[in-house]
N, C-alpha and C positions, 0 to 999 in steps of 0.2 A: 621554552616549550614544556608543557606538563608531560612528565614521564611517569611510567608505572614501575614501582619497585617489585622485586621478586615476591614480596608479601602481597602486594596489590594484584599481581598477575595471578597468583594462586587464589586470592579471594575472588577475582573476576571469574575464574573457572568455576568456583563453587557457586557464584551468583548465577552464572549461565545454567549450570546444572539444576539449580533451584527453580529458575524460570522454566526450563524444559520440563521439570517434574510437575510444575503448576499447570502448564498447558496440557500435559498428558493426562493429568488428573481431571481437568475440565472436559477433555475429549472422552475419556473413559467413563465419566459419570453422565455423559449425554448432555452436558451444558455447552453453551456457545457464548463467547464474549462478543459484545457489540462494540464496534469501533467506528471512528470518524477521522478523516484525514484533515490535518491543520485545524483541528477543532478549537484550539485556543488562540490561533493567530489572527483570525478574521471571520466575519460572517455577514449574513444578509438581513438578519432580524432588525426590526425598528429602523429601517433605512440604511443599514450597513454600518459596520464598525470594523476597526482595524487597530492592531497594536496594543492589545491588552497587556498591562505590565505583568511580566512573569514573576516579579518579586514583591507583589502587594501583600501576599500572605504565604505562609509555608505550605498550605494545602489548598486545594480547590474549594471555592466557597459557593459554587453552584448558582451564581447569578447570571442574568441574561447576557451580561457583557463578557462572559467567558466562553460561551458556546451557544450556537443556535439550538443545539439539542438540549442544553440546560434550560433554555427558554421554554421548550415544549414540555419538558418533564417536571420542572419545578422541584429542585432539591435532589436531583440525580444527574449523572453525566456519563459519557462513554467510559467503558472499562479499558478500551484500547485506543491509543492515539497514534496516528500516522504522521510522519514527517518526511520531507524530501530535501536531500542535500544538493539539489540542483544549483549549479554554479559554484560549488565548493572549489572545483578545479580552477576557477578564475580568480580566486582570492590570492593576491600576492602574499608570499611568505606564509601561507596557511599551513605549511609543514613545520614551521618553527615558532610562530607566535602563540600567545595564549588566546585561543579562540573564545574562551569563556569571558574574556574582557575586551574583545575586539569590537570595534564599531562597524566592521565589514558586513556587507549584506550579501545574502544569496541572490540568485537571479529572480526569485519570486518576491524580492524586495523585503524579505524578513531578515533582520540582523541574526547572524549565526549565533551570537551570544544569547539571544532570546530563545532560540531553539534549544540550546543547551540548558538554559534555565527552566524552560517548560518541561523538558525531559526529567529534570530533577524534581520539579513540582509534581508531575504525574507519578513518578516513582515513590515519592514521599507520601502521596495520597493513596497508594495501594494499586494504582493503575499500571498498565503495561504499554511500552513504547515500541513502535515498529518503524523502521527507516528504509526508504528506497533512495535511489540516486539516479536521476535523469542526467547522466554524465555525457559530456560532449564526446565527439568522435576523435579518439587520439590519432587516427590515421591522417586526418586532414584539418583538425581543429574546428570543424563545423559542428552544428548543434546536434543534440541527441537524436533528432528525427532525420538527420541526413542519411540518405541511403544511396548516395551517388557512387560509392566505392564498394563493389561487391567483394573486395578482398580485405575489408576493414578488420574483421575478427582475426583472420589469418595473420595479417600484418601486426596486429596488437600482441598476439601471443608468440610471435617469432622473436626469440631472444636477441637482444642488442639491435633490433631494428629501431628506426626513429620513432615509430608508433609505440613500440614496447617501452622505450626509454621515457617517452612522454607519459605513458600510462603508469609506470612505476613512480614517477614524480608525483602524479595525482594520487596514487595510493598512499604516499607519504603524508599527504594532506588528510586523507581519510584516517590514517593511523593517529594523527594528532587530534582529530575531532573525537575519535573514540576515547583517546587518553584523557580528554577533558570531562568525560561523563563520570563524575564521582559524586557520591552522596555526602551528607554532612560529616561523615566520619572519614572521608577521603578514600572510600572503597568504591571500586568500579560498579556502575549501574548496568545491569544486564538489559539488552535490547534485542528485538528481532530485526535482523538485517536481511533485506530482500533485494539483492542486486540483479541486474540484467533480467528484469521481469517481463512477463507477457511474451515469452519466447515461443516461437512456432517455426517448424520447418516448412517453408513455403513451397517446397516441392510437393508437399503432401495434400494441400488443399485445392479448392477450385481456383481457376485462373484469376478470379478477381481478388483473391487474398494477396495483398502486397506487403512487403516489409514496411514497418513504420518506425522502428528504431534501428540504429546502426548494428546493434548486437542481434538483430533479427534477420540479418542478411545471410540466411543459412540455406544451403542448397546441397544436393547430392552430386552436383556437377564438379568435375575436377578443376574447373576454372575459377571456382569461388571458394567461399568459406564454408566448410562442411560441419556436421555435428561434432566431430572430434575437436575442432577448433573452439567451438562454443564451450565444450566441457573443459578444455584446457584454460579458457578464460576464467571460468569458475575456480579451477584448481589454483591458478596463479594468484587470484585475488584472496581467497581464504587462506592459502598457505602463507602469503605475504603478511597478512594480518597476524596470524599465529606466530610467525617468526619474529614479529615486533612486540610480542607480548599481549596482543589483543585477544583475550580468551573469553571475554564477557558478551559474546554475540551468540544468539540462537539463529541459525541461518535458514532462510526460506527460499526454496526453489519454486518458481512461479511460471506457469504456462499461460498462454492466451486461450480464451474460451473457444477459439476456432479449431482447437485440436479435435473437436468432433465435427464431422461433416454435416452441416445442416440439411444438405440435400438427401443424404442417405441415412443419416442417423448412426453411422458407424464411426468407430475411433480410427483416426489416422494411424496406420500400422507402424510408421517410423517415429512416432512420438518418443518411444523408449530410447531411441538413439540420442536424444537430447538430455537425458537425465544424467547429472554429474555423478562423479564418484560419491558414493553414499557416505563416505567419511566427512564430506564437506557440507552437508546440509542436514537439517533436523525436521523441517516442515516442508510438506509438498502441497501446492495449491494452484489455483488459477484465478484469473480475473474474468468477470462476466458482466456485460452491460446490455440492457435492453434499449435498442435505438429506435428513433422515429422510423416508421415504416409506411406511412400513408401521407398523401398530399394534404389531406384534411388536417392532420396533426401539424404539418409544416405551416399551413396557412393560418393556423389558430394562434400562432405566437409570432409577434413582430420581430423577435430577435433570432429566428432560426431560418430565415429565408435562404441562407447560404449553406445550410446543413445538408449533407449528403443523405439521401434516403437509402435505407437498406432494403433487402429483399424480404419476401414474405416469411422467411424463416425467423424473422424477429417479431412476429406477432406473439401475443402474450402466452397462449397455450404452447406454442412451439418453443418459445423461450424457456418456459417452465420445464418442459420435457427435456430440453437439451441440457439445461443446467443440472437437473436431477440426474441425468445420465452421466454427466461429467463428475458429479459428486460420487456416484457409484464407482466410476473408474478411479478417481483419486483415492477413495477408501481402499480399493483393491491394491493400488500401488503402495499406499501407506502401510497396509498390513504386510505386503510382500517385503518392503524395505525397512520395516520397523520405524516408520516416520509418523508425524502428526499431520492430519489433513486440515485444510483451511480454505475458506473463500477469501482469498487475499485482497480482492476488491469486488464489489458488486453494486449495481445501481441501475437507474433508468434515466435516460435523457428526458427532461421536461415531463416528469412523471405526474404532474398535475392533470394530465390528460387521462390518467387512471388514478382517481383520487383515493381508491382503496388499494393502492399498490402494496402497501405494507402488510395489510391483513389478508390480502388475496395472493398476489404474485409471490412476494418474499415468503409469506407464511407457507404456501404450498411447496416452495422450493426446499425449505429447511425441515418440513415435517418428515419425521422418520429418517432423517439423514444425519450422519455423525460428522461433526467438524468442530475444531477447537474455537474458531473465531470467524467472524465476517467483518469486513471493513468497508464502510461507505466512503466515497471520495469527497472532495472538498466543496465548500460553498463559496464561490468567488464573491468578493465584497465590492468590486469596483462599480461605480454608477454606470448604468446602461451596459453592463457586462452582458455579452451574448453567449457566454459559456453556460454549460449545464450546471445544475446544483444537485446535490445528492443526499441532503439531510433536510428535515423540515425547518422552516423559518416563517416569520410573519412580518410583513412590512405594510402597515395600513395606509401609508402615504405613497406607496410605490405605483409604478405605471404598468408593471407586468400583471398579466391575468392572475398569476399565482400569488402575487403580493397580498391581495385582498381576499384570497380564497383560503380559509382555514381548514377546509375539508381534509387536505392531506396531512395537516398537523394533527387534527383529531384522529385520523386513521392511524397515524404513528403512535399516538397515545393509546389507542385501542390495542395495537400490536404490543406495545410495552406492557400494558396491563395484562393482556392474555399470557404473555410469555414470561414476564418478570414477577408481577404481583401474584398471579394465579398459579402458574406452573413452576416458577423459578427455573425455567430452562435457559432462557437468554439472560445473561448477566450484564448488568451495568456496574458502575463504579461502586455503589453502595454494597451491592450483592457480592462482588468479588472481594471487596475489602473485608466483609464479614466472613467469607469462606476461608480466607487466608490471614486470619488475625495473628 
């Protein structure tokens, strides 16, 4: 198992401090990093691609086969790259083997060694990596979206419980993964780590807001897992990493965009109860998605007939207003706790229905708002995939309406030109590399 020496641990802490300083400088200078999840792993452009070799060059070479966004921009790429450790807990001996040389795959079918290699490539190219973990439920070994046990979090944080013992074993696998993130000189690569994301206290919202991850089963009732248990989950996780010498993470606490009530426009009063000990996180953010909200939208796409429609609070203007309000709240919290604000995920489902989503919706959201980065979610590559996609692509031979419609690609290019070429406010890889030479 790769281990970190005391010299590497110290270097890792310096690397994390440097990344934190870089993000803070971007935020203070009113710049925004543009990010995309799994951008090098697969995409939908030109009929779909998968499995780009992470070792073909030392740096990103901006060709279409390396990112759907590279296709749209021609010689530029995201500055921020998201990765998911989903299924790391299922890899046998993942706490002891050299994951950088292992053929084991994560649950999204990506070899874990490729994720490690891509992280190294991005770092070498001047980009930044952010990692989330859709971890299974340690209380019953069911998937991350299992919400059948209202005591899940409480059981996981109860010392020496079976759920706690399982969780610690899985944390050992996480420690080993982070230990494998070393540059060409053997020094730790700093990354943004965003565990237990999209958290919401479901006592706070309208009745139709239901938990969707096991770590979201938070209630004020004495019979369930309460906010103190969630905060302890954070404390256990980050403290354990630190105790094992993992000091090269910049940690991001992430709420769900439902923390503002769409019906009243007011902030849920007990959101603050979820904020972990401020010693354990550096970034505060939230995830926000604009969903389908009309039957016409649903009927207009053959792959979304089973998609749940949302209420009218998800129409474009209300979405923009709500996210802007949340950004104001996040900035207030960031100032109060001396943290860095971010839009840790943002996007729209099937946004070809709004072909100028980038220059209208997203542009309005970020205008006059301060945040260090925004991350768009993944572009599923599977044929006939009925999932949403969150970055521009073009597939001239595809069957989806969006495959042959380049309007949203052109609109993305307009967004890029306005924000990157003209104003230098939104930074892609070239710009951030030049800023921090």
